[in-house]
DRENTORKOL-3810 file (N, C-alpha, C; in nm, 4 decimals):
REM DRENTORKOL-3810
@n.u->-0.7722; n.v->-1.6629; n.w->-0.2304; ca.u->-0.8203; ca.v->-1.5540; ca.w->-0.1519; c.u->-0.7023; c.v->-1.4927; c.w->-0.0223
@n.u->-0.7632; n.v->-1.3438; n.w->-0.0381; ca.u->-0.6341; ca.v->-1.2971; ca.w->0.0667; c.u->-0.7120; c.v->-1.2679; c.w->0.2001
@n.u->-0.6393; n.v->-1.2933; n.w->0.2854; ca.u->-0.7339; ca.v->-1.3540; ca.w->0.4396; c.u->-0.7567; c.v->-1.2071; c.w->0.5010
@n.u->-0.6598; n.v->-1.1059; n.w->0.4255; ca.u->-0.7014; ca.v->-0.9904; ca.w->0.5299; c.u->-0.6457; c.v->-0.8383; c.w->0.4155
@n.u->-0.7001; n.v->-0.6888; n.w->0.4530; ca.u->-0.6873; ca.v->-0.6642; ca.w->0.3967; c.u->-0.5384; c.v->-0.6105; c.w->0.3373
@n.u->-0.5029; n.v->-0.5530; n.w->0.2131; ca.u->-0.3849; ca.v->-0.5120; ca.w->0.1667; c.u->-0.3145; c.v->-0.3812; c.w->0.2283
@n.u->-0.1836; n.v->-0.3512; n.w->0.2392; ca.u->-0.1675; ca.v->-0.2373; ca.w->0.2797; c.u->-0.0774; c.v->-0.1771; c.w->0.1924
@n.u->-0.1006; n.v->-0.0304; n.w->0.1275; ca.u->0.0144; ca.v->0.0440; ca.w->0.0642; c.u->0.0578; c.v->0.1528; c.w->0.1604
@n.u->0.1857; n.v->0.1485; n.w->0.1638; ca.u->0.2042; ca.v->0.3182; ca.w->0.1587; c.u->0.2676; c.v->0.3967; c.w->0.0425
@n.u->0.1949; n.v->0.5147; n.w->0.0783; ca.u->0.1937; ca.v->0.6347; ca.w->-0.0591; c.u->0.2566; c.v->0.7578; c.w->-0.0225
@n.u->0.3437; n.v->0.7932; n.w->-0.1118; ca.u->0.3507; ca.v->0.9003; ca.w->-0.0604; c.u->0.2408; c.v->1.0118; c.w->-0.1038
@n.u->0.2041; n.v->1.1133; n.w->-0.0145; ca.u->0.0768; ca.v->1.1756; ca.w->-0.0352; c.u->0.0764; c.v->1.2367; c.w->-0.1273
@n.u->0.1570; n.v->1.3542; n.w->-0.1701; ca.u->0.2232; ca.v->1.3780; ca.w->-0.3671; c.u->0.1593; c.v->1.3093; c.w->-0.4360
@n.u->0.2149; n.v->1.1524; n.w->-0.4885; ca.u->0.1581; ca.v->1.0643; ca.w->-0.5383; c.u->-0.0357; c.v->1.0239; c.w->-0.5445
@n.u->-0.0519; n.v->0.9912; n.w->-0.4066; ca.u->-0.1937; ca.v->0.9671; ca.w->-0.3990; c.u->-0.2290; c.v->1.0383; c.w->-0.4273
@n.u->-0.2329; n.v->1.2199; n.w->-0.3804; ca.u->-0.3422; ca.v->1.2887; ca.w->-0.4195; c.u->-0.4283; c.v->1.3065; c.w->-0.5295
@n.u->-0.3211; n.v->1.3248; n.w->-0.6592; ca.u->-0.3697; ca.v->1.3524; ca.w->-0.7818; c.u->-0.4221; c.v->1.2269; c.w->-0.8381
@n.u->-0.4524; n.v->1.0723; n.w->-0.7868; ca.u->-0.4711; ca.v->0.9741; ca.w->-0.8091; c.u->-0.6371; c.v->0.9796; c.w->-0.8287
@n.u->-0.6991; n.v->1.0472; n.w->-0.7244; ca.u->-0.8069; ca.v->1.0501; ca.w->-0.6944; c.u->-0.8946; c.v->1.1699; c.w->-0.7822
@n.u->-0.8335; n.v->1.2714; n.w->-0.8751; ca.u->-0.8993; ca.v->1.3003; ca.w->-0.9782; c.u->-0.8890; c.v->1.2253; c.w->-1.1197
@n.u->-0.7708; n.v->1.1235; n.w->-1.1472; ca.u->-0.7644; ca.v->1.0844; ca.w->-1.2371; c.u->-0.8124; c.v->0.9113; c.w->-1.2733
@n.u->-0.8397; n.v->0.9134; n.w->-1.1398; ca.u->-0.9250; ca.v->0.7371; ca.w->-1.1120; c.u->-0.8416; c.v->0.6450; c.w->-1.0872
@n.u->-0.7366; n.v->0.6863; n.w->-1.1053; ca.u->-0.6392; ca.v->0.5470; ca.w->-1.0732; c.u->-0.4996; c.v->0.5555; c.w->-1.0372
@n.u->-0.4583; n.v->0.4846; n.w->-0.9407; ca.u->-0.3034; ca.v->0.5373; ca.w->-0.8738; c.u->-0.2061; c.v->0.4047; c.w->-0.9315
@n.u->-0.0799; n.v->0.4991; n.w->-0.9898; ca.u->0.0096; ca.v->0.4412; ca.w->-1.0710; c.u->0.1576; c.v->0.4233; c.w->-0.9718
@n.u->0.1363; n.v->0.4529; n.w->-0.8559; ca.u->0.3408; ca.v->0.4747; ca.w->-0.8003; c.u->0.2991; c.v->0.3009; c.w->-0.7236
@n.u->0.4351; n.v->0.3238; n.w->-0.7757; ca.u->0.5036; ca.v->0.1700; ca.w->-0.6848; c.u->0.5291; c.v->0.1392; c.w->-0.5825
@n.u->0.6590; n.v->0.2485; n.w->-0.5801; ca.u->0.7404; ca.v->0.2448; ca.w->-0.4377; c.u->0.8234; c.v->0.4050; c.w->-0.4190
@n.u->0.8351; n.v->0.4978; n.w->-0.3777; ca.u->0.9417; ca.v->0.5788; ca.w->-0.3299; c.u->0.9365; c.v->0.6130; c.w->-0.5003
@n.u->0.8533; n.v->0.7119; n.w->-0.5441; ca.u->0.8676; ca.v->0.7757; ca.w->-0.6681; c.u->0.8833; c.v->0.6916; c.w->-0.7613
@n.u->0.8690; n.v->0.5492; n.w->-0.7737; ca.u->0.8706; ca.v->0.4579; ca.w->-0.8679; c.u->0.7746; c.v->0.4372; c.w->-0.9324
@n.u->0.7412; n.v->0.4207; n.w->-1.0442; ca.u->0.6001; ca.v->0.3875; ca.w->-1.0970; c.u->0.5681; c.v->0.2187; c.w->-1.1457
@n.u->0.4193; n.v->0.2055; n.w->-1.1338; ca.u->0.3930; ca.v->0.0664; ca.w->-1.1959; c.u->0.4532; c.v->-0.0200; c.w->-1.3230
@n.u->0.4991; n.v->0.1132; n.w->-1.4016; ca.u->0.5263; ca.v->0.0710; ca.w->-1.5503; c.u->0.7233; c.v->0.0757; c.w->-1.5206
@n.u->0.7834; n.v->0.0897; n.w->-1.4242; ca.u->0.9077; ca.v->0.0836; ca.w->-1.3849; c.u->0.9309; c.v->0.0031; c.w->-1.3072
@n.u->0.8162; n.v->-0.0525; n.w->-1.2434; ca.u->0.9035; ca.v->-0.1788; ca.w->-1.1499; c.u->0.7959; c.v->-0.3021; c.w->-1.1817
@n.u->0.7011; n.v->-0.2275; n.w->-1.2405; ca.u->0.6164; ca.v->-0.3954; ca.w->-1.2658; c.u->0.4984; c.v->-0.4428; c.w->-1.2098
@n.u->0.4778; n.v->-0.3519; n.w->-1.0899; ca.u->0.3800; ca.v->-0.3930; ca.w->-0.9905; c.u->0.3994; c.v->-0.2991; c.w->-0.8557
@n.u->0.2443; n.v->-0.2830; n.w->-0.7941; ca.u->0.2825; ca.v->-0.2150; ca.w->-0.6907; c.u->0.3105; c.v->-0.2818; c.w->-0.5118
@n.u->0.3586; n.v->-0.2501; n.w->-0.4478; ca.u->0.4086; ca.v->-0.2651; ca.w->-0.3848; c.u->0.2864; c.v->-0.2515; c.w->-0.2321
@n.u->0.2529; n.v->-0.4066; n.w->-0.1704; ca.u->0.1637; ca.v->-0.3809; ca.w->-0.0781; c.u->0.1962; c.v->-0.5406; c.w->0.0399
@n.u->0.1661; n.v->-0.4495; n.w->0.1445; ca.u->0.1859; ca.v->-0.5504; ca.w->0.3155; c.u->0.0786; c.v->-0.6172; c.w->0.3310
@n.u->0.0364; n.v->-0.6398; n.w->0.4727; ca.u->-0.0344; ca.v->-0.7111; ca.w->0.5683; c.u->0.0224; c.v->-0.6080; c.w->0.6953
@n.u->-0.0748; n.v->-0.6287; n.w->0.7865; ca.u->-0.0274; ca.v->-0.5338; ca.w->0.9154; c.u->0.0757; c.v->-0.5893; c.w->0.9736
@n.u->0.1292; n.v->-0.7206; n.w->0.9308; ca.u->0.2080; ca.v->-0.7862; ca.w->0.9974; c.u->0.3558; c.v->-0.7371; c.w->0.9477
@n.u->0.3730; n.v->-0.6983; n.w->0.8703; ca.u->0.4644; ca.v->-0.6633; ca.w->0.7311; c.u->0.4865; c.v->-0.5052; c.w->0.7370
@n.u->0.3624; n.v->-0.4109; n.w->0.8303; ca.u->0.3489; ca.v->-0.2546; ca.w->0.7972; c.u->0.4943; c.v->-0.1894; c.w->0.8867
@n.u->0.5126; n.v->-0.2625; n.w->0.9678; ca.u->0.5973; ca.v->-0.2153; ca.w->1.0441; c.u->0.7500; c.v->-0.1994; c.w->0.9794
@n.u->0.7819; n.v->-0.3217; n.w->0.8985; ca.u->0.9002; ca.v->-0.3590; ca.w->0.8577; c.u->0.9305; c.v->-0.2356; c.w->0.7315
@n.u->0.8388; n.v->-0.2302; n.w->0.6454; ca.u->0.7979; ca.v->-0.1192; ca.w->0.5248; c.u->0.8271; c.v->0.0268; c.w->0.5917
@n.u->0.7686; n.v->0.0741; n.w->0.7014; ca.u->0.7605; ca.v->0.1967; ca.w->0.7591; c.u->0.9086; c.v->0.2231; c.w->0.8234
@n.u->0.9742; n.v->0.0944; n.w->0.8781; ca.u->1.1312; ca.v->0.1495; ca.w->0.8760; c.u->1.2323; c.v->0.1327; c.w->0.8133
@n.u->1.1808; n.v->0.0251; n.w->0.7055; ca.u->1.3246; ca.v->-0.0112; ca.w->0.6542; c.u->1.2798; c.v->0.1012; c.w->0.4934
@n.u->1.1806; n.v->0.1219; n.w->0.4785; ca.u->1.1770; ca.v->0.1448; ca.w->0.3221; c.u->1.1333; c.v->0.2591; c.w->0.3437
@n.u->1.0597; n.v->0.3439; n.w->0.4070; ca.u->1.0299; ca.v->0.4903; ca.w->0.4763; c.u->1.0759; c.v->0.5319; c.w->0.5698
@n.u->1.1728; n.v->0.4734; n.w->0.6489; ca.u->1.2153; ca.v->0.5383; ca.w->0.7342; c.u->1.2734; c.v->0.7090; c.w->0.7461
@n.u->1.3655; n.v->0.7041; n.w->0.6680; ca.u->1.4569; ca.v->0.8687; ca.w->0.6054; c.u->1.3571; c.v->0.9507; c.w->0.5762
@n.u->1.2572; n.v->0.9112; n.w->0.5077; ca.u->1.1694; ca.v->0.9711; ca.w->0.4356; c.u->1.0669; c.v->1.0735; c.w->0.5162
@n.u->1.1047; n.v->1.2004; n.w->0.4459; ca.u->1.0312; ca.v->1.2796; ca.w->0.5631; c.u->0.8874; c.v->1.3482; c.w->0.4840
@n.u->0.8929; n.v->1.3169; n.w->0.3952; ca.u->0.7543; ca.v->1.3702; ca.w->0.2764; c.u->0.6405; c.v->1.2809; c.w->0.3460
@n.u->0.4914; n.v->1.3747; n.w->0.3491; ca.u->0.3641; ca.v->1.2858; ca.w->0.4290; c.u->0.3665; c.v->1.1779; c.w->0.3570
@n.u->0.3344; n.v->1.0713; n.w->0.4424; ca.u->0.2338; ca.v->0.8981; ca.w->0.3987; c.u->0.1439; c.v->0.9263; c.w->0.4357
@n.u->0.0970; n.v->0.8058; n.w->0.3536; ca.u->-0.0707; ca.v->0.7391; ca.w->0.3676; c.u->-0.0234; c.v->0.6165; c.w->0.3520
@n.u->-0.1386; n.v->0.5655; n.w->0.4551; ca.u->-0.1608; ca.v->0.4018; ca.w->0.4313; c.u->-0.2445; c.v->0.4297; c.w->0.3698
@n.u->-0.2769; n.v->0.3331; n.w->0.2017; ca.u->-0.3806; ca.v->0.3014; ca.w->0.1617; c.u->-0.4381; c.v->0.1274; c.w->0.1979
@n.u->-0.5578; n.v->0.1575; n.w->0.2494; ca.u->-0.6117; ca.v->0.0071; ca.w->0.2772; c.u->-0.7024; c.v->-0.0754; c.w->0.1784
@n.u->-0.6458; n.v->-0.1896; n.w->0.1369; ca.u->-0.7253; ca.v->-0.2208; ca.w->-0.0315; c.u->-0.7850; c.v->-0.3774; c.w->-0.0336
@n.u->-0.9257; n.v->-0.3798; n.w->-0.0730; ca.u->-0.9741; ca.v->-0.4967; ca.w->-0.0189; c.u->-0.8907; c.v->-0.5960; c.w->-0.1788
@n.u->-0.7935; n.v->-0.6955; n.w->-0.1366; ca.u->-0.7069; ca.v->-0.7470; ca.w->-0.2755; c.u->-0.8087; c.v->-0.8726; c.w->-0.3452
@n.u->-0.9612; n.v->-0.9001; n.w->-0.2409; ca.u->-1.0103; ca.v->-0.9962; ca.w->-0.2735; c.u->-1.0931; c.v->-0.8639; c.w->-0.4306
@n.u->-1.1277; n.v->-0.7719; n.w->-0.3611; ca.u->-1.2337; ca.v->-0.6983; ca.w->-0.4371; c.u->-1.1489; c.v->-0.6308; c.w->-0.6267
@n.u->-1.0296; n.v->-0.6393; n.w->-0.5189; ca.u->-0.9312; ca.v->-0.5862; ca.w->-0.6703; c.u->-0.9009; c.v->-0.6857; c.w->-0.7668
@n.u->-0.8960; n.v->-0.8445; n.w->-0.6941; ca.u->-0.8536; ca.v->-0.9573; ca.w->-0.8076; c.u->-0.9987; c.v->-0.9647; c.w->-0.9093
@n.u->-1.1185; n.v->-0.9337; n.w->-0.8434; ca.u->-1.2544; ca.v->-0.9813; ca.w->-0.8616; c.u->-1.2709; c.v->-0.8608; c.w->-0.9702
@n.u->-1.2192; n.v->-0.7446; n.w->-1.0055; ca.u->-1.2152; ca.v->-0.6578; ca.w->-1.1195; c.u->-1.1193; c.v->-0.7195; c.w->-1.2170
@n.u->-1.0253; n.v->-0.7727; n.w->-1.1838; ca.u->-0.9584; ca.v->-0.8182; ca.w->-1.2657; c.u->-0.7980; c.v->-0.7999; c.w->-1.2601
@n.u->-0.7807; n.v->-0.7363; n.w->-1.1425; ca.u->-0.6022; ca.v->-0.7115; ca.w->-1.1356; c.u->-0.5501; c.v->-0.8185; c.w->-1.0920
@n.u->-0.4694; n.v->-0.8551; n.w->-1.0880; ca.u->-0.3803; ca.v->-0.9590; ca.w->-1.0209; c.u->-0.3192; c.v->-0.9016; c.w->-0.9181
@n.u->-0.3520; n.v->-1.0273; n.w->-0.7997; ca.u->-0.2666; ca.v->-0.9934; ca.w->-0.6869; c.u->-0.2044; c.v->-1.1211; c.w->-0.6504
@n.u->-0.0675; n.v->-1.1023; n.w->-0.6362; ca.u->0.0149; ca.v->-1.2427; ca.w->-0.5950; c.u->0.1094; c.v->-1.2037; c.w->-0.4898
@n.u->0.1179; n.v->-1.2820; n.w->-0.3953; ca.u->0.2245; ca.v->-1.2695; ca.w->-0.2707; c.u->0.3887; c.v->-1.3549; c.w->-0.2989
@n.u->0.4170; n.v->-1.2469; n.w->-0.2208; ca.u->0.6161; ca.v->-1.2233; ca.w->-0.2573; c.u->0.6144; c.v->-1.3750; c.w->-0.1513
@n.u->0.6730; n.v->-1.5084; n.w->-0.2050; ca.u->0.6704; ca.v->-1.5910; ca.w->-0.1031; c.u->0.8254; c.v->-1.5260; c.w->-0.0306
@n.u->0.8608; n.v->-1.4287; n.w->-0.0549; ca.u->1.0263; ca.v->-1.4303; ca.w->-0.0161; c.u->1.0120; c.v->-1.3351; c.w->0.1011
@n.u->0.9196; n.v->-1.2972; n.w->0.1394; ca.u->0.8952; ca.v->-1.2195; ca.w->0.2332; c.u->0.8986; c.v->-1.2398; c.w->0.3982
@n.u->0.9460; n.v->-1.1333; n.w->0.4872; ca.u->0.9183; ca.v->-1.1868; ca.w->0.6019; c.u->0.8604; c.v->-1.0628; c.w->0.6620
@n.u->0.7762; n.v->-1.0711; n.w->0.7368; ca.u->0.7386; ca.v->-1.1837; ca.w->0.7750; c.u->0.6793; c.v->-1.3038; c.w->0.6782
@n.u->0.6121; n.v->-1.4244; n.w->0.6773; ca.u->0.5771; ca.v->-1.4942; ca.w->0.5721; c.u->0.4305; c.v->-1.4547; c.w->0.5443
@n.u->0.4127; n.v->-1.3649; n.w->0.3915; ca.u->0.2382; ca.v->-1.3636; ca.w->0.3715; c.u->0.2698; c.v->-1.1990; c.w->0.3980
@n.u->0.3540; n.v->-1.1499; n.w->0.4474; ca.u->0.3659; ca.v->-1.0021; ca.w->0.4694; c.u->0.3616; c.v->-0.8802; c.w->0.3105
@n.u->0.3748; n.v->-0.9324; n.w->0.2199; ca.u->0.4238; ca.v->-0.9423; ca.w->0.0997; c.u->0.3653; c.v->-0.9492; c.w->-0.0016
@n.u->0.2836; n.v->-0.8473; n.w->-0.0933; ca.u->0.2230; ca.v->-0.8248; ca.w->-0.2068; c.u->0.2445; c.v->-0.7979; c.w->-0.3592
@n.u->0.2413; n.v->-0.7898; n.w->-0.4080; ca.u->0.2581; ca.v->-0.7227; ca.w->-0.5516; c.u->0.1406; c.v->-0.7661; c.w->-0.6159
@n.u->0.0553; n.v->-0.6211; n.w->-0.6717; ca.u->-0.0329; ca.v->-0.5980; ca.w->-0.7309; c.u->-0.0087; c.v->-0.5329; c.w->-0.8537
@n.u->-0.0261; n.v->-0.6018; n.w->-0.9472; ca.u->-0.0142; ca.v->-0.6194; ca.w->-1.1161; c.u->-0.0939; c.v->-0.5528; c.w->-1.1981
@n.u->-0.1021; n.v->-0.4190; n.w->-1.1344; ca.u->-0.1593; ca.v->-0.3276; ca.w->-1.2256; c.u->-0.2147; c.v->-0.1643; c.w->-1.1663
@n.u->-0.2816; n.v->-0.1035; n.w->-1.2240; ca.u->-0.2998; ca.v->0.0386; ca.w->-1.1617; c.u->-0.4472; c.v->-0.0035; c.w->-1.0510
@n.u->-0.4488; n.v->0.0679; n.w->-0.9327; ca.u->-0.4992; ca.v->0.0754; ca.w->-0.8477; c.u->-0.6594; c.v->0.1583; c.w->-0.8731
@n.u->-0.7636; n.v->0.1102; n.w->-0.9293; ca.u->-0.8557; ca.v->0.2244; ca.w->-0.9330; c.u->-0.9130; c.v->0.2567; c.w->-0.7735
@n.u->-0.9705; n.v->0.3817; n.w->-0.8392; ca.u->-1.0104; ca.v->0.4702; ca.w->-0.7010; c.u->-1.1523; c.v->0.4196; c.w->-0.6935
@n.u->-1.1481; n.v->0.3173; n.w->-0.6204; ca.u->-1.3675; ca.v->0.2928; ca.w->-0.6389; c.u->-1.3158; c.v->0.2186; c.w->-0.4756
@n.u->-1.4664; n.v->0.2982; n.w->-0.4255; ca.u->-1.4946; ca.v->0.3097; ca.w->-0.2485; c.u->-1.4637; c.v->0.0671; c.w->-0.2472
@n.u->-1.5185; n.v->0.0222; n.w->-0.3419; ca.u->-1.5036; ca.v->-0.1085; ca.w->-0.2756; c.u->-1.3622; c.v->-0.1871; c.w->-0.3025
@n.u->-1.2888; n.v->-0.1289; n.w->-0.3942; ca.u->-1.1442; ca.v->-0.1223; ca.w->-0.3645; c.u->-1.0952; c.v->-0.0587; c.w->-0.2463
@n.u->-1.0512; n.v->0.0725; n.w->-0.2016; ca.u->-0.9915; ca.v->0.1065; ca.w->-0.1214; c.u->-1.0857; c.v->0.1097; c.w->-0.0014
@n.u->-1.0381; n.v->0.0792; n.w->0.0993; ca.u->-1.1221; ca.v->0.0516; ca.w->0.2054; c.u->-1.1081; c.v->0.1718; c.w->0.3064
@n.u->-0.9893; n.v->0.2718; n.w->0.2690; ca.u->-0.9845; ca.v->0.3528; ca.w->0.4285; c.u->-0.8603; c.v->0.4364; c.w->0.3577
@n.u->-0.7983; n.v->0.5625; n.w->0.3999; ca.u->-0.6661; ca.v->0.5843; ca.w->0.4119; c.u->-0.6586; c.v->0.6377; c.w->0.5573
@n.u->-0.5445; n.v->0.6230; n.w->0.6305; ca.u->-0.4847; ca.v->0.6765; ca.w->0.7174; c.u->-0.3592; c.v->0.7531; c.w->0.7201
@n.u->-0.3418; n.v->0.8877; n.w->0.7575; ca.u->-0.2152; ca.v->1.0031; ca.w->0.7328; c.u->-0.1251; c.v->0.9596; c.w->0.8074
@n.u->-0.0393; n.v->0.9355; n.w->0.7989; ca.u->0.0735; ca.v->0.8830; ca.w->0.8797; c.u->0.1393; c.v->0.9830; c.w->0.9624
@n.u->0.2357; n.v->0.9613; n.w->1.0790; ca.u->0.3065; ca.v->1.0665; ca.w->1.1552; c.u->0.4389; c.v->0.9977; c.w->1.2253
@n.u->0.5074; n.v->1.1269; n.w->1.2651; ca.u->0.6244; ca.v->1.0480; ca.w->1.2604; c.u->0.6221; c.v->1.1039; c.w->1.4187
@n.u->0.6953; n.v->0.9992; n.w->1.5223; ca.u->0.6887; ca.v->0.9955; ca.w->1.6661; c.u->0.8029; c.v->1.0022; c.w->1.7208
@n.u->0.8760; n.v->1.0838; n.w->1.7430; ca.u->1.0355; ca.v->1.0170; ca.w->1.8335; c.u->1.1211; c.v->0.9559; c.w->1.7166
@n.u->1.0971; n.v->1.0523; n.w->1.5485; ca.u->1.1985; ca.v->1.0255; ca.w->1.4439; c.u->1.1884; c.v->0.9006; c.w->1.3456
@n.u->1.0622; n.v->0.8281; n.w->1.4410; ca.u->0.9898; ca.v->0.7060; ca.w->1.3254; c.u->0.8326; c.v->0.7416; c.w->1.2984
@n.u->0.8163; n.v->0.6478; n.w->1.1913; ca.u->0.6947; ca.v->0.6743; ca.w->1.1217; c.u->0.6421; c.v->0.5821; c.w->1.2708
@n.u->0.5114; n.v->0.6368; n.w->1.2815; ca.u->0.4456; ca.v->0.5276; ca.w->1.3937; c.u->0.3062; c.v->0.4721; c.w->1.3183
@n.u->0.3120; n.v->0.3426; n.w->1.3488; ca.u->0.1902; ca.v->0.2518; ca.w->1.2867; c.u->0.0455; c.v->0.2673; c.w->1.2940
@n.u->-0.0100; n.v->0.3014; n.w->1.2246; ca.u->-0.1377; ca.v->0.3337; ca.w->1.2391; c.u->-0.2154; c.v->0.2393; c.w->1.3610
@n.u->-0.3284; n.v->0.2744; n.w->1.4204; ca.u->-0.4359; ca.v->0.1232; ca.w->1.4724; c.u->-0.5411; c.v->0.1016; c.w->1.3291
@n.u->-0.4924; n.v->-0.0384; n.w->1.3264; ca.u->-0.6071; ca.v->-0.0733; ca.w->1.2205; c.u->-0.7179; c.v->-0.1548; c.w->1.3031
@n.u->-0.7349; n.v->-0.1794; n.w->1.3658; ca.u->-0.8185; ca.v->-0.2541; ca.w->1.4509; c.u->-0.9678; c.v->-0.2151; c.w->1.4158
@n.u->-0.9718; n.v->-0.0919; n.w->1.3556; ca.u->-1.1227; ca.v->-0.0941; ca.w->1.2926; c.u->-1.1440; c.v->-0.1406; c.w->1.2157
@n.u->-1.0787; n.v->-0.1439; n.w->1.0606; ca.u->-1.0560; ca.v->-0.2264; ca.w->0.9256; c.u->-1.1355; c.v->-0.3867; c.w->0.8985
END
């Protein structure tokens, strides 16, 4: 059981077409699920690290996608923790394409830069 929503940082230009196609297959920073083998995800605790370390230099519009990992797994897509992550249990691997289903995708939050850094959005409503 996954205790909290999973978060995936998507490049908006990768995320938008997925709505038309019915599934999302980007892993991270222009790499695909086929190239990497999984879609990167994190938790609220890991989001600041991902935004700073992975996307800090990127100027393209970004979206945080909020995912129900338990519903995803119930639909047959395996989700595994990355045990090497810091903080612990903050990094996850989604081992299949994300279906554009409202039961799986709980929300989308457009990110903005403040003082040259990506601002961590308020996730308390989720």
